[in-house]
Phi, psi and omega in degrees: 000317180298319180297321180293318181294321178295321179295315179297321179298317178297320180296317181294317180296321176296323179295314179296322179294318180293322178295323181292323179290325180274001179064025176265346178238130185210134174227121184232129179250338180234095175277148171294147181291108179199177179296316177288127180093002180286340178255307180273123184252355179186153183219136168230127184231143175056047181266130179299142181294336180296346182299333179296336180260318189281319179233053184304319182295316178295317178299319180296315179295326185279319192250338187301128177078359181273140178255159179156203180250140177230156180227135178253137183236144168259096192061248180259359183265126181294130181250320187207145176231137180208175176238157181201144174274347173224094186300316182300312180297316184292311182296320179296322180298325181291355176279349183235351181267202183297344180270356182304140177068006177258359179212154179224001176219157178213158174228147175232150178227106187285125179232114182287325183279087186297339181292344179264353187302311184296323179293318179295316179299318180299317180299314182297316182295320181287328182275317187267320181055066180296152184300320186280347181272122182277329184242137173275154178292149179261138178253117186306316186265009182300316183297319180294322177293319176297323179297320177299314181295320179296318178297321180292321179293326176296318178296318180296321179295317180293323179293320178295319179296317179299315180296322179293320178295319178295322179294321177295317180297318178297319179296319178297316178295320179296318178295320179296317178297320179297319179294317179298318179295321181293316180296320179295318178297320178297317180297318179296319179296319180296318180295321179296321179293321179297315178299320181295318179296320179298318180297320180295315179296320180295318178299317179296320180297322178297319182296324181287000000 
């Protein structure tokens, strides 16, 4: 059994080392002072869940007491996203709760400024909508923004209604004008026919 655990430990370390060479695994504790890295202070990505047993001490040194966002994966497919003030404790807990056996890899993103954690989690949940998350994050001002949009759509609807009413009124006037022109044309034709009959009758009288 001891030999097997040593063998697994070597496999995991080789896996982590290969990820580090490929720049797929990264852990950073001291970012240079710049805009980039002012929020995220460390990253661990695509780490096998067995690491909690095989390299428990290293995981403890790396994650204990760190706050941030974590993601659970079923192989390469994202399963769950969450936040925690103690990443190591929270991720380890998910190995025994309702999420147990539904994931086999995890990633963590260390964020020291805990006041931003909920907002970051909310954005991720609303954009990605992971399978394991039952509740989406709530955005406090979302309703007020929706109210603005609703008011604007009401204005657009009223404007369209006004334009439609004006179009109907214009169409009604056009029809009235068309009728007047038609009536006038009919009257003119009738007068022309009468004049024509008079001329014919006058001509006949002259012949007689």
